[in-house]
N, C-alpha and C positions, 0 to 999 in steps of 0.2 A: 391109147384101151379100145377095146374092142367094142364094133361099135352096137347099139345094143339094138338097133331096126334097124330091118330092109324094105325102100321107099317101094320099094309095086306088094308087100305086102302092104302094108301100110293104101297102096291109090286102091287096093281091091279091097281090102276092109272098109276102106270110106264111100268107096263107090256104092257097098251093098249096101251100105247102113242111110247114104242118101238119096240112095232111090229108093227107099221103103219107103218114106215119108217126106218126100220130093216135091208134093203140095203143098203141106205145111208149110215146108221150111222158104220155099220161093215165097209164099202170102205172107210168112210176117216180116220178112224182109220187102217188099211191097209193099205191106201195113209202114215198117218203119220209115222210109221216103215218104211217102202222102203226108202222115203226121209231123215230119220232119219238113216240109215242105210248107205246110198249113203255120208252121208255127215258124219258121220263116216270113210268113205273110207279118207277124205280127212286131219283126222290127221294125218294118213302114213307116207304122204309127209311136212307132218310137223313137225311131231315128234324130230326134228333134232333142230327146230328154234324156242326160245322161245319166241320170237312177236309175230310167225305168230301158236304154238301154245294157244297161246293169246288172239289173234284174232278167231280161232276156236271154244276155249273155247264158248265166247261171244257169237258166230251164231251160234253159238247149244242150247246157252238158251234164248236166242233170238226167234231162231225158234220155239221150246220146250214152250215159254210162249203164241208166239202167236197165236200158236199151240190149246193149252187150251184151249183159253182165246177165243179164234172162235168153239172149239168143243162146248163147255156149251152151248155158244149162239146156237149154233144147236139145243146143247138138249134141254134151252127153247124154239126153234119154233116150235120142236113137241111136244112140253109136250100142246101149243097153237092152234093143229093139225094144223100146216102150216109144208111146207119143209123145211125140213133144207139149208139156201142157203150157197153159198160157199161165198160172198160179207162178211157175216160174219166177215172169216178171216180179209178182208183192213181193217173193222171198227171199230176190235175189234183192232187191230196193236197200235193203240197211247195209248193203255192203261197197258204197259208190262212195261214201270217204276208203276208207281202209283201197277200193283199184284206184279211187283219184291220186291220197298219197302217195302209191305204192307207183302208177303212171307219171308221176312228177321225179319223182325219187328216179326214175329209170332213164328217163328222159333227160334228163341231168349228166350222168351218167354215163350214157351211150354217147351223147353232145359232146363231155370233155373228150372220149374216146376221139371221135371222128376230131377234133380240132388234132390232136397229138397222130394225125396221120388217118386214113379210110380203117387202113386193116384193125389198130385196136378198136374202131364204134363197133364193124361189125362185131369180132368179139364177146364186144361186154353187151350187146343187142341179143344174141343170140345165147348166151349165160342165163339173159333177164328175162328171157322171152315167154318165159310158162308161169308168170308171180300171177298174171288172172287164174289161170288155171288151176293154181292150187288157193284161190282167194273163194273160189265158186266150186268146189268141188273138198276142200276141206279146213272150208272160214278160215281161213289163214289170214293172220293181218299184215299191216305193209313191207312189215322190214321181212319178218319169218316167210310173206309167199317170196320176197325177194333171193335169200339164204337158200329156200327150196330149189326154186330151180336155179340157181348157181352150179345148187351138188349133183342133181340126178343131171344135169350138160357139160356135167365136169369129162373130157374128152368126147365130147360129141358136135362140137362145134361143125367137125366139116361135112361129119353126113346130113348136119343141119342145114347147113349153106345151100347143100346140093336138093334137098328135100326145098328149099327156096325159092333154086331153079325148077323144080316140078311144076309148084306153083304158079310159078310167075307163069311158065309156061303155058296151066289149065285158065288161067283169068286170058291170057292175049289170046288164045284159040276160045273163050266164051266173046270178046271182044271182036272175033272175025267173024263169028257166027251172028254178031251183031246182040241185040240186046236180050233176046231168047237165051243164048249159051251164058250172059253174062251172070243170070239171074241160076242159073244152075251150076254154075263155076263159083259162086259165093258160097253159097252153104259147102260145097264138097272140097273146099279149101280151107271150110272150119271145125268142117269133118279130119278132113288130115289133119289137123291142128291139134285135134281133142285124142283121136288116137295116138298121137305120136308120145304125147302126152303120159296118157297110159303102160305104153310099153316101154317107156324110159323110166315114171315112178313106178318100179316094181321093188320089192323089199328085198335085202340082199339072199335074203332067208328062204323063197317063192325062190332065184331064180337060182339056188343053190340047187333044191328039189327038179326045177325041170330037165 
């Protein structure tokens, strides 16, 4: 099948949108790291309690999932030319359960793929990688989001693999430029993910009109 996106165009659009809201997007990520670190300190006090550690693990996972959902929503807001809103985190909180369920299912499927050699694992990963976007953008359930991701990535695995190499290169460059570069690379990579999703998730009727 024909490639539905051009990496250079995705990178250009993503950089423009990231640059316009860079301060906020970096600040949100730093805030997440600080709060995550503070939450991590509670594990020290609970390390001798099995129940306490269980509660900590659940709370830590819920916090991480809530941030990821809210942050990706912020990314989509920036992509639409809007200023990222803190309200996105509370609005996305109810999607933690379907996000966790879809993540678990995807993890099992991809892991099985890796058991049967590396290539099937990567193939399954790229086919399912957009389920978070469907949960956030279309309020899809766990199974529905996985099915929709499978549909829009049909014939797009090789371009997505190439895109992931570019993302890895950006991340590596961020590390070379020390901490400041990493905090610029992270929102840019998320933006590229969101922009690619938008380009793939175009109804056939719209493509025909274009």
